[in-house]
C-alpha positions in Angstrom: 0.0 0.0 0.0 2.9 2.4 0.8 4.5 1.6 -2.5 1.3 2.2 -4.3 0.8 5.5 -2.6 4.3 6.5 -3.6 3.6 5.9 -7.3 0.4 8.0 -7.0 2.6 10.8 -5.7 5.0 10.3 -8.6 2.1 10.4 -11.1 0.9 13.7 -9.6 4.5 15.0 -9.8 4.7 14.1 -13.4 1.3 15.8 -14.1 2.4 19.0 -12.3 5.8 19.1 -14.0 4.3 18.5 -17.4 2.0 21.5 -16.9 4.3 23.9 -15.2 7.7 23.4 -17.0 6.2 23.6 -20.6 4.1 26.6 -19.6 7.3 28.4 -18.3 9.1 27.4 -21.5 6.5 28.9 -23.8 6.3 32.1 -21.6 10.0 32.7 -22.1 10.7 31.5 -25.6 7.4 31.4 -27.7 7.3 33.9 -30.5 4.1 35.9 -31.1 2.1 34.0 -33.7 1.1 35.7 -37.0 -2.3 37.5 -37.0 -3.5 37.9 -40.6 -6.7 39.5 -41.8 -7.8 39.5 -45.4 -10.3 42.0 -47.0 -11.6 42.4 -50.5 -11.4 45.8 -52.1 -14.3 46.9 -54.4 -11.9 49.6 -55.7 -9.0 47.4 -56.9 -11.1 44.2 -57.1 -8.3 42.4 -55.2 -7.5 41.3 -51.7 -5.8 43.5 -49.1 -3.7 41.5 -46.6 -3.2 43.0 -43.1 -0.3 41.2 -41.4 0.6 43.0 -38.2 1.4 46.6 -39.2 1.9 45.8 -42.9 -0.9 46.2 -45.5 -0.2 44.6 -48.9 -2.0 43.1 -51.9 -1.3 39.5 -53.0 1.5 40.7 -55.2 3.3 42.3 -52.3 2.5 45.9 -53.1 2.4 47.9 -49.8 -0.2 50.5 -48.9 0.1 53.4 -46.5 -2.6 53.9 -43.9 -4.3 56.6 -46.2 -4.2 54.3 -49.3 -5.5 51.4 -47.2 -8.6 53.4 -46.2 -9.2 54.7 -49.7 -9.2 51.2 -51.3 -11.7 50.0 -48.6 -14.1 52.9 -48.7 -17.1 50.9 -47.5 -15.2 50.0 -44.4 -13.7 53.4 -43.6 -16.5 55.6 -45.1 -16.9 57.7 -42.0 -13.2 58.7 -42.0 -13.2 59.3 -45.8 -16.3 61.5 -45.4 -14.6 63.5 -42.7 -11.5 63.8 -45.0 -13.7 64.8 -48.0 -12.3 61.9 -50.1 -15.3 59.6 -50.1 -16.4 58.7 -53.6 -20.0 59.6 -54.6 -20.5 56.2 -56.4 -18.8 53.0 -57.2 -19.5 50.6 -60.1 -22.5 52.7 -61.0 -24.0 52.5 -57.5 -24.6 55.7 -55.6 -23.0 55.5 -52.2 -25.3 56.6 -49.3 -24.6 56.1 -45.6 -27.8 54.2 -44.8 -27.2 51.6 -47.6 -23.5 51.3 -46.7 -24.3 50.7 -43.1 -27.1 48.3 -43.8 -24.9 46.1 -46.0 -21.9 46.1 -43.7 -21.4 43.2 -41.3 -18.6 41.2 -39.7 -18.6 37.8 -38.2 -16.1 35.5 -36.5 -16.3 31.8 -35.8 -13.8 29.8 -33.7 -13.9 26.1 -32.7 -14.4 27.3 -29.1 -18.0 28.1 -29.9 -18.7 24.4 -30.5 -17.0 23.2 -27.3 -18.6 25.7 -24.8 -21.4 25.5 -22.2 -24.9 26.2 -23.6 -28.0 27.5 -21.7 -30.6 24.9 -20.6 -33.4 27.5 -20.4 -34.3 30.1 -23.1 -36.6 33.1 -23.2 -39.3 33.0 -25.9 -40.0 36.6 -27.0 -43.2 37.9 -28.6 -42.2 38.5 -32.2 -45.1 40.8 -33.1 -45.9 42.7 -29.9 -46.5 46.0 -31.6 -44.0 47.6 -29.2 -40.9 49.4 -30.2 -38.7 47.6 -27.6 -38.6 43.9 -26.7 -39.3 42.9 -23.1 -38.1 39.8 -21.3 -40.9 37.2 -20.8 -42.0 35.8 -17.5 -41.2 32.2 -18.5 -38.3 30.3 -20.1 -38.5 27.1 -22.2 -36.6 23.9 -22.7 -37.1 21.1 -25.2 -36.6 17.7 -23.8 -39.4 15.1 -23.8 -41.6 17.9 -24.7 -41.4 21.7 -25.0 -41.9 23.1 -21.5 -42.3 26.7 -20.3 -41.1 27.3 -16.7 -42.4 30.4 -14.9 -39.4 32.2 -13.4 -41.2 33.6 -10.4 -42.7 30.3 -9.2 -40.5 27.7 -10.9 -43.7 26.0 -12.0 -44.6 24.8 -15.5 -47.1 26.7 -17.6 -49.0 23.7 -18.8 -51.3 25.5 -21.3 -48.4 27.2 -23.1 -46.3 24.0 -23.0 -49.0 21.9 -24.5 -49.7 24.5 -27.2 -46.1 24.6 -28.4 -45.5 20.9 -28.0 -48.6 20.1 -30.2 -47.3 22.6 -32.8 -43.9 20.8 -32.9 -45.6 17.4 -33.1 -47.6 18.6 -36.1 -44.4 19.4 -38.0 -42.8 16.1 -37.2 -40.4 17.2 -34.5 -38.5 14.3 -32.8 -37.9 15.1 -29.1 -35.5 16.0 -27.5 -33.7 19.0 -29.2 -30.0 18.7 -30.1 -29.2 22.3 -30.8 -31.1 25.5 -29.8 -29.8 28.7 -31.3 -31.2 32.2 -31.0 -30.5 35.6 -29.6 -31.8 35.5 -26.0 -31.5 39.2 -25.4 -33.7 42.3 -25.9 -30.8 44.2 -27.5 -31.7 43.3 -31.1 -33.7 45.0 -33.9 -36.4 42.4 -33.9 -37.1 38.9 -32.7 -37.0 35.9 -35.0 -37.2 33.2 -32.4 -35.0 30.1 -32.5 -33.5 27.6 -34.9 -33.6 24.1 -33.5 -32.5 20.7 -34.5 -34.4 17.7 -33.3 -33.0 14.3 -32.2 -32.9 13.2 -35.8 -31.0 16.3 -37.0 -33.9 18.0 -38.8 -33.9 21.8 -38.7 -36.8 23.9 -37.5 -37.7 27.6 -37.0 -39.7 28.2 -33.8 -41.0 31.5 -32.6 -44.1 33.1 -30.9 -46.4 35.3 -33.0 -49.2 37.1 -31.1 -49.1 34.5 -28.4 -49.3 31.6 -30.9 -46.6 29.1 -31.8 -45.0 29.4 -35.2 -43.1 26.3 -36.3 -41.6 25.8 -39.7 -39.6 22.7 -40.8 -36.7 23.8 -43.0 -35.8 21.6 -46.0 -32.2 20.5 -45.7 -29.9 18.3 -47.9 -29.9 14.6 -46.9 -27.6 13.5 -44.1 -26.7 17.1 -43.2 -24.8 16.7 -39.9 -25.3 20.0 -38.2 -22.9 20.7 -35.3 -23.4 24.4 -34.6 -25.9 27.2 -35.4 -25.5 30.8 -34.7 -28.4 33.3 -35.1 -27.5 36.8 -36.3 -29.3 40.2 -36.4 -28.2 41.7 -39.6 -29.3 45.1 -40.7 -29.6 43.9 -44.2 -32.0 41.1 -43.2 -30.3 38.9 -45.7 -30.3 35.7 -43.7 -31.3 34.4 -40.2 -28.4 32.3 -39.1 -25.2 30.5 -39.9 -25.3 26.7 -40.0 -22.1 24.8 -39.6 -22.0 21.1 -40.6 -19.5 18.3 -40.1 -19.6 17.0 -43.7 -21.3 19.4 -46.1 -19.8 22.9 -45.4 -21.3 26.1 -44.1 -24.8 27.4 -44.9 -27.0 30.3 -44.1 -30.8 30.2 -43.8 -32.1 33.0 -46.1 -34.6 35.4 -44.6 -38.3 34.6 -45.1 -37.8 32.0 -48.0 -35.8 29.6 -45.8 -33.5 28.5 -48.6 -30.2 27.1 -47.5 -27.3 29.0 -49.3 -24.0 27.2 -49.1 -20.8 29.2 -48.8 -18.2 28.3 -51.4 -15.8 26.9 -48.8 -14.6 23.4 -49.1 -12.9 21.2 -46.4 -14.0 23.3 -43.5 -13.9 21.5 -40.2 -15.8 23.3 -37.5 -13.8 21.6 -34.7 -10.3 22.9 -35.8 -10.8 25.7 -38.3 -11.7 29.4 -37.7 -13.7 31.7 -40.0 -14.0 35.4 -40.5 -16.6 37.1 -42.7 -16.7 40.7 -43.8 -19.5 42.0 -46.0 -20.2 45.2 -47.8 -22.5 46.5 -50.7 -20.7 44.5 -53.4 -18.8 41.6 -51.9 -18.4 39.2 -49.0 -14.9 37.9 -48.0 -14.6 34.6 -46.2 -11.3 33.9 -44.6 -10.7 30.4 -43.3 -7.8 29.8 -40.8 -5.9 26.7 -40.0 -3.0 26.2 -37.6 -0.4 27.7 -40.1 -2.4 28.8 -43.1 -5.3 30.9 -44.3 -7.5 31.0 -47.4 -9.5 34.0 -48.4 -12.5 33.7 -50.8 -14.4 36.7 -52.2 -17.9 36.4 -53.6 -20.3 38.9 -55.2 -23.9 39.5 -54.1 -25.0 36.3 -55.8 -22.3 34.2 -54.0 -20.3 33.7 -57.2 -16.5 33.5 -56.5 -14.6 36.5 -57.7 -11.3 35.9 -56.1 -9.2 33.6 -53.9 -5.9 34.0 -52.1 -4.1 32.0 -49.4 -0.8 31.7 -47.6 1.1 29.3 -45.4 3.8 29.7 -42.8 5.8 27.6 -40.4 3.7 25.8 -37.8 4.6 25.8 -34.1 6.9 22.8 -34.3 8.7 24.0 -37.4 9.8 27.2 -35.7 13.1 27.3 -33.7 11.2 27.6 -30.4 8.9 24.7 -31.3 11.8 22.5 -32.5 13.7 23.1 -29.3 10.6 22.2 -27.2 10.1 18.9 -29.2 13.7 18.1 -28.5 13.5 18.6 -24.8 10.0 17.3 -23.8 8.1 14.2 -25.1 4.8 15.8 -24.3 3.0 18.6 -22.4 -0.3 18.8 -20.6 -2.4 22.0 -20.7 -5.4 22.9 -18.6 -6.7 25.2 -21.3 -7.1 25.0 -25.0 -7.7 27.8 -27.5 -10.4 25.6 -29.2 -12.4 25.0 -26.0 -14.1 27.0 -23.2 -13.6 24.1 -20.7 -10.8 23.6 -18.2 -9.5 20.1 -18.8 -6.3 18.1 -19.1 -5.2 18.4 -22.7 -2.4 15.9 -23.6 -0.3 17.2 -26.4 2.5 14.9 -27.7 5.6 16.4 -29.3 6.0 15.5 -33.0 8.8 13.2 -34.0 11.3 11.5 -31.7 14.0 14.1 -31.1 13.0 14.0 -27.4 14.4 10.5 -27.1 17.9 11.8 -26.7 17.0 14.0 -23.7 15.0 11.0 -22.3 18.0 8.8 -22.5 20.1 11.5 -20.8 17.5 11.7 -18.0 17.6 7.9 -17.7 21.4 8.0 -17.5 21.2 10.7 -14.8 18.7 8.5 -12.8 21.0 5.5 -13.0 24.0 7.6 -11.9 22.1 8.9 -8.9 21.0 5.4 -7.9 24.5 4.1 -8.2 26.0 7.0 -6.2 23.5 6.3 -3.4 24.4 2.7 -3.3 20.9 1.6 -4.2 20.0 -1.5 -6.1 19.3 -1.0 -9.8 16.8 -4.0 -9.7 14.6 -2.4 -7.1 14.4 0.9 -9.0 13.5 -0.6 -12.4 9.9 1.0 -12.3 11.5 4.4 -11.7 13.8 3.9 -14.6 11.0 2.9 -16.9 9.0 6.0 -15.8 12.0 8.2 -16.4 12.7 6.6 -19.8 9.1 7.2 -21.0 8.4 10.7 -19.5 11.9 12.2 -19.6 12.6 15.2 -17.5 9.2 15.1 -15.9 9.7 11.6 -14.6 13.2 12.3 -13.4 12.0 15.2 -11.3 9.0 13.3 -9.9 11.0 10.2 -9.0 13.7 12.2 -7.3 11.2 14.4 -5.5 9.4 11.3 -4.1 12.3 8.9 -3.7 11.9 5.1 -3.2 12.0 4.6 0.5 12.4 0.8 0.1 15.9 1.1 -1.3 18.5 -0.8 0.6 22.0 0.5 0.6 24.5 -2.1 -0.5 27.1 -3.0 2.1 30.7 -2.1 1.1 32.5 -4.9 -0.7 35.2 -6.8 1.3 38.7 -6.9 -0.1 
């Protein structure tokens, strides 16, 4: 039992060392990663790449701050109007502030949005109250075995309202419980469009309340559409309701009122590891997909026809000098946080390649040397040597910090 307890302490020591030492290493040696943004200019009909403080086009031509603002007039229209350099029209379209503002939007998606806590209760607003401002309702709903409305003040169930909405869902073929519920549970929006919900079979529905009555619409989707995330938006242009991210078919938007699914021209997007930024204006939308060490920008016109693409790659973490050195010193690291998740967990990250074997062998040799100098038996310390050989520096520190109390010192040899 004492031996077993000691190995538990060694395991804890390895865990702590594999968290603290790599964290200290990255704090000291890690270089600031690249932060690249891509925009599409309706003036040059080409991309503008913002990388740190530099602003260039794909050919490498650099722009000053003033030139940068002028080739993106729909983004910096307020500054250009103040400077008196805002064009009156572009591509035969008269530029007016209300239309520019209405068409402009920005959106960012990261994998953290998929791996994050979600509410269990949602407010159902009245979509046609006739009031200028939205007000929070007195009850909140959940969709499990049925759709239930829980009165916040009493914590009781509003049976009449629950039955009304449950029957409406049943009539549209909803299979309980809900997998995903996505909406804007706030009064700070221009209007209320309810929620977009997937049922237990993956079918997509639009649910809202109109003058006290349930409104349920089943949205036609491609076959085997594996939806993993939905995010509702409140666009001034009222072009679409929400973004729909799938595991196997790409990214879609649900078009306003007609409920058509419009697929973005983005291939190979994995919502669990890739990020996305969208910028839109009167003439174009620019989708920029980010991987670990690359990005790809795709520009489309107002009919979602591709008008330009551009991409770039750079060294990933373990191809840089700081990453190569880390992979040579440590066989792995453990983090408690990951940039792609909102949860605190133990994230095991192995080092690529086998360069760390040399340092592990050095740690093993040091462990053997320490055992011999103390006069301990090699045979009784084989488990410690195996631990050190596998975990390297982490195991060496842990086994020395919690030494084997059952070692017997060899008696001196007689001449």
